N, C-alpha and C positions, 0 to 999 in steps of 0.2 A: 170683525170680532165681537160678538155683543156677552156681556160679562153680567152675570148674576150673581147678587152674595146673598146667601141663603143661611139665616141664622135663626134664633130662639131669643127672645129675651123678655121676660117676666117685669120688671121694673125698669125699661127703657134703655140702663149704660148700653147693654150691647146694643141697640139700636141705630146708637147713634155713633158706636164705634162703624157700624155696617154703613152707615152711610159717606161717613168719612173717604173707607175705603170703596166704596161704589164710586164719590167725587173723583178719585186720586184713578182709579181705575179707568174711568171716561178719558184720562188726560193722557194715555200711553196712546202710541202711535198706531194707527192699525185698528183701534175699538171706538165703536161708537158713541156720541158725544153724553156723556153722563150712563155711569152704569145701572143700573137696578139693585135696591137692597130689597127682597125678600125676606116676609115675617112670616115664621111658622109657630101656627097657635097651637099648642094642647090640649084635650079636653078630657074632665077628670069624667 
C-alpha cells in the first residue's frame, strides 16, 4: 500500500510535520518504504 500525505504549508512548520508523518507511515506493515509528503501550492 502506498500512502501520500497531502498538505499546505506557507512557513514550513506543517511541511516538517508531514515529513515526520510520512516517515512513520512507511514503518507500518504492508506499506511501501517511506510515505510521500506532497506539498500543495496556492496561487494568488
